[in-house]
C-alpha positions in Angstrom: -104.6 4.8 12.3 -105.4 2.7 9.3 -107.7 -0.3 9.6 -108.6 -3.0 7.1 -112.0 -4.7 7.1 -112.5 -7.8 5.0 -115.6 -9.5 3.8 -116.8 -12.1 1.3 -115.3 -15.3 2.4 -117.2 -18.6 2.7 -117.7 -22.1 1.4 -118.0 -22.8 -2.3 -117.9 -25.8 -4.5 -115.0 -26.5 -6.9 -115.5 -24.4 -10.0 -117.5 -21.8 -8.2 -116.8 -18.1 -7.5 -116.4 -15.8 -4.6 -115.6 -12.1 -4.3 -113.5 -10.7 -1.4 -113.7 -7.1 -0.4 -111.3 -5.1 1.7 -112.1 -1.6 2.9 -109.4 0.6 4.4 -110.3 3.3 6.9 -108.1 6.1 8.0 -105.7 8.4 6.2 -103.7 6.9 3.3 -101.4 9.3 1.5 -98.9 8.8 -1.2 -98.1 5.7 -3.2 -99.4 2.5 -1.8 -99.9 -1.2 -2.6 -102.9 -3.1 -1.5 -103.8 -6.7 -2.0 -104.3 -10.2 -0.7 -102.2 -12.9 0.8 -103.4 -16.3 1.9 -102.3 -19.0 4.4 -103.4 -22.6 4.2 -103.0 -24.9 7.2 -99.4 -26.0 7.7 -98.1 -23.6 5.0 -96.5 -20.2 4.9 -98.4 -17.1 4.0 -98.2 -16.4 0.3 -99.0 -13.6 -2.1 -102.2 -13.9 -4.1 -102.5 -10.6 -5.9 -101.7 -6.9 -5.3 -102.6 -3.6 -7.0 -100.9 -0.3 -6.6 -102.2 3.3 -6.5 -101.0 3.5 -10.1 -103.2 0.4 -11.0 -100.2 -1.9 -11.6 -101.2 -5.4 -10.7 -99.3 -8.5 -9.7 -100.6 -12.1 -9.4 -99.3 -15.4 -8.1 -98.8 -17.9 -10.9 -101.3 -20.2 -9.2 -104.2 -17.7 -9.6 -103.4 -16.1 -13.0 -106.3 -16.2 -15.3 -108.7 -17.1 -12.5 -108.5 -14.2 -10.0 -108.9 -10.5 -10.7 -107.9 -7.7 -8.4 -109.4 -4.2 -8.7 -109.9 -1.1 -6.6 -112.4 1.6 -5.9 -110.2 4.6 -5.0 -113.1 6.7 -3.8 -114.1 4.1 -1.3 -110.5 2.9 -0.4 -111.6 -0.6 -1.3 -109.9 -3.4 -3.0 -111.8 -6.3 -4.5 -110.6 -9.8 -5.4 -112.9 -11.7 -7.8 -112.1 -15.4 -7.6 -113.4 -17.7 -10.3 -112.9 -21.3 -11.2 -112.0 -22.0 -7.5 -110.1 -25.1 -6.7 -109.7 -27.1 -3.4 -106.1 -25.9 -3.2 -107.4 -22.3 -3.0 -108.7 -23.1 0.5 -107.0 -20.8 3.0 -107.4 -17.8 5.2 -107.2 -14.8 3.0 -105.6 -11.6 4.5 -105.9 -8.1 3.1 -102.7 -6.2 3.0 -101.8 -2.5 2.7 -98.4 -0.9 2.3 -98.0 2.8 2.4 -94.6 3.9 0.9 -94.7 7.4 2.4 -94.6 6.1 5.9 -93.1 2.6 5.1 -95.9 1.1 7.2 -97.8 -2.0 6.4 -101.2 -3.1 7.7 -103.1 -6.5 7.8 -106.7 -7.4 8.0 -108.0 -10.0 10.4 -108.4 -12.6 7.7 -111.4 -14.3 6.1 -111.8 -18.0 5.5 -112.3 -19.4 2.0 -113.1 -23.0 1.7 -113.5 -24.8 -1.6 -115.0 -28.2 -1.2 -117.7 -30.4 -2.6 
């Protein structure tokens, strides 16, 4: 059974930075995609950034140039470095993993990011 554990959320002022971490435990085989989605109050969950096992990355237009996703394969961990944060980045951020071999997807419990002065 795969589990995702997130950390790194919190309160930050506009223009500040945060780094989110997501560690996957369990057996992950084959090609996969891992990343972050977010959901603000009253809005639908949306893609933030993803990275594949081949290191291909994808970013939402709203975060391009500000956020960077990376991975540590040995630790099955994905990091999201968030810089130049804006109030509109405020949301619950969810870690996501898709394993193509089993066509299974997994979600973390979510971590709150609040950008406010």
